[in-house]
C-alpha positions in Angstrom: -0.2 -0.1 0.1 2.9 2.4 1.1 4.7 1.1 -2.1 1.9 2.3 -4.6 0.9 5.6 -3.5 3.5 7.6 -5.4 2.9 6.2 -8.7 -0.8 6.6 -8.9 0.3 10.3 -8.0 2.3 10.4 -10.6 0.1 9.2 -13.5 -2.7 11.2 -12.2 0.0 14.7 -12.4 0.8 13.4 -15.9 -3.2 13.4 -17.5 -3.8 17.0 -15.4 -0.8 18.2 -17.3 -1.7 17.2 -20.6 -5.7 18.4 -20.1 -4.0 22.0 -19.3 -1.6 22.1 -22.0 -4.4 21.1 -24.4 -7.2 23.7 -23.1 -4.0 26.2 -23.1 -3.9 25.7 -27.0 -7.2 25.9 -27.8 -8.1 28.9 -26.3 -7.3 32.4 -28.4 -4.5 34.5 -26.3 -6.4 37.9 -25.6 -5.5 41.3 -27.3 -2.9 43.2 -25.8 -4.2 46.5 -24.8 -4.1 49.2 -26.7 -1.6 52.1 -25.8 -2.5 55.4 -24.7 -1.6 58.6 -24.5 -1.7 59.8 -21.1 -4.2 62.2 -20.7 -6.1 62.1 -24.0 -9.2 60.0 -23.5 -9.6 57.4 -26.2 -13.3 56.9 -28.5 -14.3 55.2 -31.3 -15.0 57.5 -34.2 -17.1 56.7 -37.0 -15.9 58.2 -40.1 -17.8 60.8 -42.2 -18.9 59.5 -45.6 -17.6 61.5 -48.3 -18.8 65.7 -48.7 -20.9 65.6 -52.3 -19.2 69.1 -53.8 -21.7 71.4 -54.5 -22.1 71.7 -58.7 -20.9 75.3 -59.8 -24.1 77.1 -60.8 -24.0 77.8 -64.6 -25.7 81.2 -65.9 -29.0 79.8 -68.3 -28.6 79.8 -71.7 -30.9 83.1 -73.7 -33.6 81.4 -76.0 -32.3 81.9 -79.6 -35.7 83.6 -79.9 -35.6 85.9 -77.3 -35.0 89.0 -79.1 -34.6 92.2 -77.4 -37.6 94.5 -78.0 -37.8 96.5 -81.3 -38.6 100.1 -81.5 -42.2 101.4 -81.8 -43.8 100.4 -84.8 -47.5 101.2 -85.1 -50.1 98.8 -86.8 -54.1 98.6 -87.2 -57.0 96.6 -88.3 -59.9 97.4 -90.5 -63.2 97.6 -89.0 -65.5 99.1 -92.1 -66.3 97.8 -94.5 -66.2 94.4 -94.7 -64.3 92.7 -97.4 -65.9 92.0 -100.3 -68.5 94.2 -99.1 -71.1 95.2 -101.7 -72.1 99.3 -101.3 -75.2 100.7 -102.6 -75.0 103.9 -101.2 -73.0 107.2 -102.5 -71.9 108.0 -99.0 -69.7 105.0 -96.8 -68.5 104.4 -93.6 -64.7 103.5 -93.2 -63.0 102.6 -89.9 -60.0 100.9 -88.4 -58.0 100.4 -85.4 -54.7 101.6 -84.7 -52.1 99.5 -82.6 -48.6 100.1 -81.9 -46.3 97.4 -80.7 -42.6 97.5 -79.7 -40.6 99.8 -77.0 -41.5 103.4 -76.6 -44.7 105.9 -76.6 -46.8 107.1 -79.2 -49.6 109.1 -79.6 -52.2 107.9 -82.5 -53.1 111.5 -84.4 -55.2 110.3 -87.3 -55.6 107.9 -89.8 -55.9 108.3 -93.7 -58.3 106.4 -96.0 -57.5 105.9 -99.8 -58.9 104.3 -102.7 -57.7 103.2 -105.9 -59.9 102.2 -109.1 -59.3 101.6 -112.4 -57.4 103.6 -114.5 -56.9 106.2 -110.9 -53.9 106.8 -108.8 -54.4 106.2 -104.9 -56.5 109.3 -103.8 -57.7 110.3 -100.2 -61.1 109.3 -99.1 -61.4 111.0 -95.8 -59.4 111.2 -92.5 -60.5 110.3 -88.7 -58.6 112.3 -86.2 -60.6 111.6 -83.5 -61.4 108.1 -81.8 -64.1 106.6 -80.4 -64.6 105.2 -77.0 -63.9 101.5 -78.2 -60.6 102.8 -79.8 -62.2 102.8 -83.4 -61.2 105.9 -86.0 -63.8 106.5 -88.1 -65.0 108.9 -90.8 -67.4 109.4 -93.7 -66.9 109.6 -97.4 -68.7 110.7 -100.1 -67.6 108.9 -103.4 -70.0 110.6 -105.7 -68.2 113.7 -104.8 -64.8 112.5 -105.0 -65.4 111.0 -108.1 -65.4 107.8 -107.1 -67.0 105.4 -110.6 -69.4 102.8 -110.1 -67.6 99.1 -109.9 -64.7 97.3 -108.2 -63.2 99.9 -105.5 -59.8 99.2 -103.4 -59.9 100.9 -99.9 -56.5 100.9 -98.2 -55.8 102.7 -94.8 -52.2 104.7 -93.0 -51.9 105.3 -89.1 -50.2 108.1 -88.2 -48.4 108.8 -84.4 -46.0 111.0 -83.0 -42.5 110.8 -83.2 -42.6 107.6 -85.0 -42.5 106.3 -89.0 -46.0 106.1 -90.9 -47.8 102.5 -90.7 -48.4 102.0 -94.6 -51.7 99.6 -95.2 -50.9 97.9 -92.4 -54.0 95.3 -92.7 -53.4 95.3 -96.5 -55.9 97.0 -99.2 -59.6 95.8 -98.6 -61.4 95.2 -102.0 -65.1 96.0 -102.5 -67.6 96.2 -105.4 -69.5 100.1 -105.4 -72.6 98.7 -106.9 -75.3 102.1 -107.1 -77.1 103.6 -110.2 -75.9 106.8 -111.5 -77.1 109.8 -109.8 -80.4 112.1 -111.3 -78.9 114.0 -114.6 -78.8 117.8 -113.6 -79.1 121.2 -115.2 -81.0 120.1 -118.1 -81.7 122.4 -120.8 -84.3 121.9 -123.4 -84.3 125.1 -126.6 -84.9 124.1 -130.6 -82.5 125.1 -132.8 -84.5 123.9 -135.8 -88.2 125.1 -136.3 -90.5 123.0 -138.5 -90.5 123.8 -142.2 -94.1 124.8 -142.7 -96.0 124.9 -146.2 -96.1 128.8 -147.8 -97.9 131.2 -144.9 -97.1 128.8 -142.0 -100.3 126.7 -143.1 -99.2 122.6 -142.1 -100.2 120.4 -145.0 -102.1 117.7 -144.3 -100.2 115.0 -143.2 -99.7 111.4 -141.4 -102.8 109.3 -140.9 -102.5 107.2 -144.4 -101.7 110.8 -146.7 -98.5 109.5 -147.6 -97.2 113.1 -146.6 -94.9 114.0 -143.6 -95.4 115.8 -141.2 -92.6 118.4 -140.4 -90.6 117.9 -137.3 -88.8 120.5 -135.4 -85.3 119.4 -133.7 -84.3 120.3 -130.4 -81.5 120.1 -128.0 -81.0 118.7 -124.7 -78.2 119.4 -122.6 -77.5 117.9 -118.6 -74.6 117.6 -116.5 -73.6 114.3 -114.6 -70.6 112.7 -112.9 -68.4 110.7 -115.6 -68.3 107.3 -115.3 -71.6 106.9 -113.6 -74.1 106.0 -117.2 -73.3 103.7 -119.6 -76.6 105.2 -121.2 -78.8 108.4 -121.2 -82.4 108.0 -122.3 -85.5 110.7 -123.1 -88.6 110.1 -123.3 -91.9 111.9 -123.3 -95.5 111.3 -121.5 -98.4 112.7 -122.2 -99.8 111.4 -118.8 -100.6 114.3 -116.0 -101.0 112.4 -112.7 -101.5 115.8 -111.0 -105.5 116.0 -110.6 -106.7 119.2 -111.9 -109.9 118.8 -108.7 -107.3 119.6 -106.2 -106.4 123.0 -107.2 -103.6 122.5 -109.5 -105.0 123.5 -112.5 -102.1 125.7 -114.3 -99.4 124.1 -112.3 -96.7 121.8 -113.5 -97.8 118.1 -114.5 -94.9 116.8 -112.7 -92.7 118.0 -109.8 -89.9 116.2 -108.0 -91.3 113.4 -106.2 -94.4 112.8 -108.8 -94.6 108.9 -109.6 -93.9 108.4 -113.5 -96.0 105.4 -115.4 -93.3 103.9 -117.2 -95.8 101.9 -119.4 -96.9 105.6 -120.9 -93.6 106.6 -122.2 -92.3 107.1 -125.3 -88.7 106.7 -125.9 -87.5 109.5 -128.3 -83.7 109.5 -127.9 -80.7 107.5 -126.8 -77.0 108.9 -125.6 -73.9 106.9 -124.9 -72.7 107.7 -121.2 -69.8 110.2 -121.8 -72.8 111.8 -123.3 -73.9 115.6 -121.9 -76.3 116.6 -124.9 -78.8 114.7 -127.4 -80.7 116.5 -130.6 -84.6 115.7 -130.4 -86.8 115.5 -133.6 -90.3 115.7 -132.8 -93.2 115.7 -134.9 -95.2 119.3 -135.1 -99.1 118.7 -135.5 -101.4 121.3 -137.0 -102.9 121.5 -133.7 -101.8 121.6 -129.9 -98.2 120.9 -128.8 -95.8 118.6 -130.1 -94.4 117.0 -126.7 -96.2 116.9 -123.4 -93.6 116.4 -120.8 -89.9 115.5 -121.5 -88.1 113.5 -119.0 -84.5 112.2 -118.9 -82.7 109.6 -117.3 -79.6 107.4 -117.1 -78.6 104.2 -116.6 -76.2 101.7 -115.8 -75.2 97.7 -115.1 -76.6 98.7 -111.3 -79.5 100.2 -112.1 -81.6 103.3 -113.6 -81.8 106.9 -112.0 -84.6 108.7 -110.8 -86.1 110.6 -113.7 -85.1 114.2 -114.4 -88.0 116.9 -115.2 -87.1 119.0 -118.5 -89.8 120.2 -120.0 -93.6 119.9 -118.3 -96.7 120.9 -119.3 -99.2 122.5 -116.6 -102.2 120.8 -115.2 -105.2 121.8 -117.6 -108.4 122.6 -117.0 -111.0 120.3 -117.4 -113.7 123.3 -119.3 -110.7 124.6 -121.7 -111.3 122.9 -125.5 -108.4 121.3 -126.6 -108.3 120.6 -130.9 
């Protein structure tokens, strides 16, 4: 017993040493403490993310069409007449609305309306010098007085302002048809220029009505005035009608006065004259008894109508009690 104890202890110590050696080999060594600087407390610092540099601001490019406003330019638009209008009066209204665009200021001073027609140059029709509350500049043109003939007419307008160039026809031409009949012929004059030749002693021969003898005739000349370019033809008539009633106190007064209606079915055409004529000869048969004519009327005609009748000569309202041969 006493001899075996030391060997057992020795074996046991050997096992313990081997186990301790294996444990020491499998346990990782503890990290060495970080070196510190005396007086400084250490702390973990998380790296800041990289700073993104701001892009340098670049001025916006100028649009190609963004131009600097130019100098003040006048303009305007048509108001009257409408394009392709048909004018049926000797006077017409012309109207436009002026405009201005660009830098600067101006005051409109006037709008001048002009016209052209076949065979003529540009002619001023009227001038508008005051605007309406709506901004329209308007004036009235008497086309008859200005010598504008019926037919195709082209209008234009120019805008004037203080200190700026004139705008010439800024809205283009305006074409219309001036569709009016001729005005009534004026200043008529009727005179006999060649009296009838009678038989010896001034006695009229039996003539006409199948006698085979021509009745004597007298020659008259009719003169008048009328504007150029309005008439295609002038027509001279005679009428034996006396529309004014003798029972209404009209005896001895003219059968026709201005405004008296004319029954065209009772007219006798005596003569024609071209539109550029201002006189015509008229031959009338002279009867043995009574006048050779009653009332002489004159009118003009063109493609757009006929004029009012002009009274050249007229007889008076007869007395119902008078004897007529």
